[in-house]
C-alpha positions as CSV (number, residue, x, y, z in Angstrom):
1,M,-3.6,-2.7,31.6
2,Q,-3.3,-6.0,29.7
3,S,-4.5,-8.9,31.8
4,H,-4.0,-11.7,29.2
5,L,-2.3,-12.5,26.0
6,I,-4.0,-10.5,23.2
7,K,-4.5,-12.3,20.0
8,I,-5.0,-10.4,16.7
9,V,-5.7,-11.5,13.1
10,F,-4.5,-9.3,10.3
11,T,-6.0,-9.5,6.8
12,G,-5.8,-7.7,3.5
13,G,-4.2,-8.4,0.2
14,G,-4.3,-8.5,-3.5
15,S,-1.6,-5.8,-3.9
16,S,1.3,-4.5,-1.7
17,G,-0.9,-1.4,-0.8
18,H,-3.2,-3.7,1.1
19,V,-0.3,-5.5,2.9
20,V,2.8,-3.4,3.4
21,P,1.1,-0.7,5.7
22,S,0.2,-3.5,8.1
23,I,3.9,-4.5,8.6
24,P,4.7,-1.7,11.1
25,V,1.6,-2.4,13.1
26,I,2.3,-6.1,13.1
27,M,5.9,-5.5,14.4
28,K,4.5,-3.2,17.1
29,C,2.0,-5.9,18.2
30,L,4.8,-8.5,18.3
31,R,7.1,-6.2,20.4
32,E,4.2,-5.9,22.8
33,G,3.9,-9.6,23.1
34,W,0.7,-10.1,21.2
35,Y,-0.1,-13.3,19.3
36,V,-0.4,-12.4,15.6
37,T,-1.8,-14.4,12.7
38,Y,-2.3,-13.3,9.1
39,F,-5.2,-14.4,6.9
40,G,-4.5,-13.9,3.2
41,S,-4.9,-15.4,-0.3
42,H,-3.1,-18.5,-1.5
43,G,-0.9,-16.8,-4.1
44,G,-0.8,-13.2,-2.9
45,I,2.2,-11.1,-1.9
46,E,0.9,-11.2,1.7
47,R,2.0,-14.9,2.1
48,E,5.6,-14.0,1.2
49,I,5.7,-11.0,3.5
50,A,4.2,-12.8,6.4
51,S,6.8,-15.5,6.0
52,K,9.6,-12.9,5.9
53,I,8.5,-11.4,9.2
54,G,7.8,-14.7,10.9
55,V,4.1,-14.5,11.3
56,P,1.8,-17.6,11.0
57,F,-0.1,-17.4,7.8
58,I,-3.5,-19.0,6.9
59,A,-4.5,-19.1,3.3
60,I,-8.2,-18.4,2.6
61,P,-10.1,-19.1,-0.7
62,T,-10.8,-15.8,-2.3
63,T,-10.8,-14.1,-5.7
64,R,-10.9,-10.6,-7.1
65,L,-13.7,-8.9,-9.0
66,R,-12.7,-8.4,-12.6
67,R,-13.9,-5.1,-13.9
68,F,-14.8,-6.5,-17.3
69,F,-17.0,-9.4,-18.4
70,S,-15.5,-12.7,-17.2
71,W,-17.1,-16.0,-16.4
72,S,-14.9,-16.0,-13.4
73,N,-17.0,-13.3,-11.8
74,F,-20.0,-15.8,-11.6
75,L,-17.9,-17.9,-9.3
76,I,-17.2,-15.1,-6.8
77,P,-20.2,-15.8,-4.5
78,F,-19.3,-19.5,-4.2
79,I,-15.6,-18.7,-3.5
80,I,-16.5,-16.1,-0.8
81,V,-18.9,-18.6,0.9
82,R,-16.1,-21.1,1.0
83,G,-13.6,-18.5,2.3
84,F,-16.2,-17.4,4.9
85,I,-16.7,-21.0,6.2
86,E,-12.9,-21.6,6.4
87,S,-12.4,-18.2,8.1
88,C,-15.1,-19.1,10.7
89,F,-13.3,-22.4,11.4
90,H,-9.9,-20.8,11.9
91,L,-11.3,-17.8,13.9
92,M,-13.2,-20.1,16.3
93,R,-10.0,-22.1,16.7
94,I,-7.7,-19.1,17.3
95,H,-10.3,-17.0,19.1
96,P,-8.7,-13.6,18.5
97,D,-9.6,-10.5,20.5
98,V,-9.6,-8.2,17.5
99,I,-9.4,-8.2,13.6
100,F,-7.4,-5.6,11.6
101,S,-8.4,-5.4,8.0
102,K,-6.4,-3.4,5.4
103,G,-9.0,-4.1,2.7
104,G,-8.6,-5.8,-0.7
105,F,-10.6,-8.7,-2.0
106,V,-9.0,-11.2,0.4
107,A,-10.5,-9.4,3.4
108,V,-14.2,-9.8,2.6
109,P,-14.8,-13.4,3.7
110,V,-12.5,-12.8,6.8
111,V,-14.4,-9.7,7.9
112,L,-17.8,-11.4,7.4
113,A,-16.7,-14.4,9.4
114,A,-15.4,-12.1,12.2
115,W,-18.7,-10.3,12.4
116,V,-20.6,-13.6,12.6
117,C,-18.2,-14.8,15.3
118,R,-18.7,-11.5,17.2
119,I,-15.0,-10.6,17.0
120,P,-14.5,-6.8,16.9
121,I,-13.2,-5.4,13.6
122,V,-11.0,-2.4,12.9
123,I,-10.5,-1.5,9.3
124,H,-8.1,0.9,7.6
125,E,-8.9,2.8,4.4
126,S,-6.0,4.5,2.5
127,D,-7.8,6.2,-0.3
128,L,-10.1,9.3,-0.7
129,T,-13.0,7.0,-1.4
130,P,-13.5,3.5,0.0
131,G,-12.9,0.4,-2.0
132,L,-15.6,-2.4,-2.3
133,A,-14.1,-4.5,0.5
134,N,-14.2,-1.6,3.0
135,R,-17.7,-0.5,1.9
136,I,-18.8,-4.0,2.9
137,A,-16.7,-3.9,6.1
138,R,-17.5,-0.4,7.3
139,P,-21.0,-1.1,8.8
140,L,-19.6,-4.2,10.5
141,S,-16.6,-2.5,12.1
142,K,-16.0,-0.9,15.5
143,V,-13.5,1.6,14.2
144,V,-12.5,2.9,10.8
145,C,-9.0,4.3,10.5
146,V,-8.3,6.6,7.6
147,S,-5.0,7.8,6.1
148,L,-6.1,11.4,5.4
149,P,-7.8,14.2,7.4
150,L,-11.6,13.8,7.5
151,E,-12.2,17.1,5.7
152,W,-10.3,15.7,2.7
153,L,-12.5,12.6,2.4
154,N,-15.7,12.1,0.6
155,L,-19.1,12.6,2.3
156,A,-19.5,8.8,2.9
157,W,-16.6,8.8,5.3
158,Q,-17.6,12.1,6.9
159,R,-21.0,10.8,7.8
160,S,-19.4,8.1,9.9
161,T,-17.2,10.3,12.0
162,S,-18.4,8.8,15.3
163,K,-16.2,5.7,14.6
164,T,-13.7,7.2,12.2
165,V,-10.1,8.0,13.3
166,F,-7.5,9.9,11.4
167,S,-4.6,7.6,11.8
168,G,-2.4,8.3,8.8
169,I,-0.9,5.4,7.1
170,P,1.7,3.2,8.8
171,L,5.2,3.5,7.3
172,R,8.1,1.2,7.7
173,Q,10.9,2.4,10.0
174,E,13.2,3.3,7.1
175,F,10.7,6.0,6.0
176,H,11.0,7.7,9.5
177,S,14.8,7.7,9.3
178,P,15.8,7.2,5.7
179,S,19.5,7.1,4.7
180,R,20.5,8.2,1.2
181,S,23.9,6.5,1.6
182,I,22.3,3.2,2.4
183,G,20.0,3.6,-0.6
184,L,23.0,4.3,-2.8
185,D,24.7,1.1,-1.5
186,I,21.6,-0.9,-2.2
187,I,21.4,0.2,-5.9
188,G,25.2,0.1,-6.2
189,Y,25.7,3.7,-7.5
190,H,28.0,6.4,-6.2
191,G,28.3,8.6,-9.3
192,Q,27.3,12.2,-10.1
193,K,24.1,11.8,-12.0
194,P,20.8,12.3,-10.2
195,V,19.0,9.0,-9.5
196,L,15.6,8.4,-11.2
197,L,13.5,5.8,-9.4
198,I,10.7,4.1,-11.4
199,F,8.5,1.5,-9.8
200,G,5.0,0.2,-10.5
201,G,3.9,-1.6,-7.3
202,S,4.4,-5.2,-6.2
203,S,3.5,-6.7,-9.5
204,G,5.1,-4.0,-11.6
205,S,3.4,-2.2,-14.5
206,M,3.7,-3.6,-18.0
207,N,2.9,-0.2,-19.5
208,I,5.4,1.7,-17.4
209,N,8.1,-1.0,-18.0
210,N,7.6,-1.0,-21.7
211,V,7.6,2.8,-22.1
212,L,10.7,3.2,-20.0
213,R,12.6,0.5,-21.8
214,S,11.7,1.9,-25.2
215,S,13.5,5.1,-24.2
216,V,16.0,3.8,-21.7
217,D,19.1,5.3,-23.5
218,R,17.5,8.7,-23.4
219,F,16.8,8.5,-19.7
220,C,20.2,7.0,-18.9
221,S,22.0,9.9,-20.6
222,D,20.7,12.2,-17.9
223,Y,20.0,9.9,-14.9
224,F,21.1,6.8,-13.1
225,V,17.8,4.8,-13.6
226,V,16.6,2.4,-10.9
227,H,13.8,0.3,-12.3
228,V,11.7,-1.8,-9.9
229,C,9.8,-3.7,-12.5
230,G,7.9,-6.4,-10.6
231,K,8.2,-10.2,-10.2
232,G,9.2,-12.0,-13.3
233,N,9.7,-8.8,-15.3
234,I,13.5,-8.5,-15.5
235,D,14.6,-7.8,-19.0
236,H,17.9,-9.7,-19.3
237,T,18.8,-8.0,-22.6
238,L,19.2,-4.7,-20.8
239,E,21.5,-6.0,-18.0
240,E,24.6,-4.5,-19.5
241,T,23.0,-1.1,-20.1
242,K,25.1,1.7,-18.5
243,D,23.5,3.6,-15.6
244,Y,20.4,1.3,-15.5
245,V,19.7,-1.3,-12.8
246,Q,16.6,-3.5,-12.4
247,F,15.0,-5.1,-9.4
248,E,12.0,-7.3,-9.3
249,Y,11.0,-6.0,-5.9
250,I,12.9,-4.4,-3.0
251,H,11.7,-6.1,0.2
252,N,14.1,-4.4,2.6
253,G,15.4,-0.8,2.2
254,M,12.9,0.6,-0.2
255,G,12.6,3.8,1.9
256,H,16.4,4.2,1.7
257,V,16.3,3.6,-2.1
258,M,13.6,6.2,-2.5
259,A,15.6,8.7,-0.3
260,S,18.5,8.2,-2.7
261,A,16.5,9.4,-5.7
262,A,16.0,12.9,-7.0
263,I,12.7,12.1,-8.7
264,G,10.3,9.2,-8.4
265,V,7.9,7.8,-11.0
266,C,5.2,5.4,-9.7
267,R,1.5,4.5,-9.7
268,A,-0.9,6.6,-7.6
269,G,-1.7,4.2,-4.8
270,M,-2.1,6.1,-1.5
271,T,0.7,4.2,0.2
272,S,3.2,5.3,-2.4
273,I,2.0,8.9,-2.3
274,L,2.3,9.2,1.5
275,E,5.7,7.5,1.4
276,L,6.8,10.2,-1.1
277,I,5.4,12.9,1.1
278,A,7.1,11.5,4.2
279,L,10.4,11.6,2.2
280,R,9.7,15.0,0.6
281,Q,10.4,13.4,-2.8
282,P,9.1,15.1,-6.0
283,A,7.4,12.6,-8.2
284,V,5.4,11.9,-11.4
285,L,2.3,9.7,-10.7
286,I,0.9,7.5,-13.4
287,P,-2.5,6.3,-12.1
288,L,-4.1,3.1,-13.2
289,G,-6.9,3.7,-15.6
290,R,-10.6,2.9,-14.9
291,N,-10.3,-0.1,-17.2
292,A,-8.0,-1.7,-14.6
293,S,-9.3,-0.3,-11.3
294,R,-12.2,1.5,-9.7
295,G,-10.6,4.8,-10.5
296,D,-9.2,5.5,-7.0
297,Q,-5.7,6.2,-8.3
298,I,-7.0,8.7,-10.7
299,E,-8.8,10.5,-7.8
300,N,-5.6,10.3,-5.7
301,A,-3.4,11.8,-8.5
302,Q,-5.9,14.6,-9.3
303,F,-6.3,15.5,-5.6
304,F,-2.6,15.8,-4.8
305,E,-1.7,17.4,-8.1
306,S,-4.3,20.1,-7.5
307,R,-2.5,20.8,-4.2
308,G,0.9,21.1,-5.9
309,I,2.3,17.9,-4.3
310,C,3.0,16.0,-7.5
311,L,2.6,15.8,-11.3
312,S,0.7,13.2,-13.1
313,I,0.3,11.6,-16.5
314,E,-2.7,9.6,-17.5
315,D,-1.9,5.9,-18.3
316,D,-3.2,6.1,-21.8
317,R,-1.1,9.2,-22.5
318,L,2.1,7.6,-21.3
319,S,4.9,7.5,-23.8
320,G,8.7,7.9,-23.8
321,E,8.2,11.6,-24.6
322,T,5.5,12.4,-22.0
323,L,7.4,10.5,-19.3
324,Y,10.7,12.3,-20.1
325,E,8.9,15.7,-20.1
326,G,7.1,14.9,-16.9
327,V,10.3,14.0,-15.1
328,L,11.9,17.2,-16.4
329,A,8.9,19.2,-15.1
330,A,9.1,17.6,-11.7
331,R,12.8,18.4,-11.4
332,F,12.0,22.0,-12.4
333,R,9.2,22.3,-9.8
334,A,11.0,20.3,-7.1
335,S,11.3,23.2,-4.6
336,S,7.6,24.2,-4.7
337,I,6.6,20.5,-4.5
338,I,8.7,20.0,-1.4
339,R,7.2,23.1,0.2
340,A,3.7,21.8,-0.4
341,M,4.7,18.4,1.1
342,E,6.1,20.1,4.2
343,A,2.7,21.7,4.9
344,I,1.2,18.3,5.4
345,E,1.4,16.9,8.9
346,L,0.8,13.2,9.3
347,P,0.4,11.4,12.7
348,N,2.4,8.4,13.8
349,A,0.0,5.9,12.3
350,E,1.7,2.8,13.9
351,V,1.1,4.2,17.4
352,V,-2.4,5.5,16.7
353,I,-3.6,2.2,15.1
354,F,-2.0,0.1,17.8
355,N,-3.8,2.1,20.5
356,V,-7.1,1.7,18.7
357,L,-6.5,-2.0,18.5
358,L,-5.6,-2.2,22.2
359,H,-8.6,-0.2,23.2
360,T,-10.9,-2.3,21.0
361,A,-9.5,-5.6,22.2
362,C,-9.7,-4.6,25.9
363,K,-13.2,-3.2,25.5
364,A,-14.3,-6.5,24.0
365,D,-12.6,-8.4,26.8
366,S,-14.4,-6.4,29.5
367,G,-17.7,-7.0,27.7
368,S,-18.5,-3.3,27.3
């Protein structure tokens, strides 16, 4: 039983996949009366999200690793040291009982500081293989939560089963009780065409955006197209296009919008994939190439396509023609895709992770 106010620091950022899954856990902690603080980057999406849900936000100096030659990479150690020092200062001031890290470059200095300050760390890994931040954090953490069954993961995760928990990935409430009618209200469509939803993450995808827009008339002849294109990526020349609507980002109601769609097209981040599975929505995945990522999305897409759960198109093969054919194939195979999705059982991640955090915080408080 809780004997004092539990304080928790959440961290993670760089993309929505490192932030959005924390929202249901944050809301659960707030409902339970915990004191919540978020540590993130100065310009990341996490700052905006923390503000929207009313959580105190502390910006930490950080930077991402560029997977190509850049002089900026030489500054990374100095920026991490600065972020580490500032994190130590804020952690000693707040004195949280536990840290929850969702990974991403912003989490590295925070996790290192928490370890030095002897604050227990719980991390969550979404993908089949761990990213760099979680490879650093794993040996420092008390518990590792993973989104997929352990037998699906690579050997590195399987070797650390003593502190690994299959939690699933936390989904916002609208994914547990989606409403197609609410989704149709949000997009402003109540016609007869099937809805095609295309989104590329919190920052959008320039390649997906350009390919879709180059063939927008063809897609709109068969579908009502909902295009979530990323901040600053609205094309005002297409605002009068019939059966085509653009959003920079959908903060509230994305689950309802996804439920209104017959087919989805998106990147192959694990959060998006598990949201699609929860909604039983057939989709075409377009994973980021290795020139823009560590290859985790390629692994995700190949893994789930091999199990009949989705179709995929390589980013460098994406064109108006391949995208149109991919969407057509997903519609044709929709029944078998949905059956494959129904065979996957995912736990209630919000509850599992909250209980892990509660146990970890109380264990630290008792000194055991």
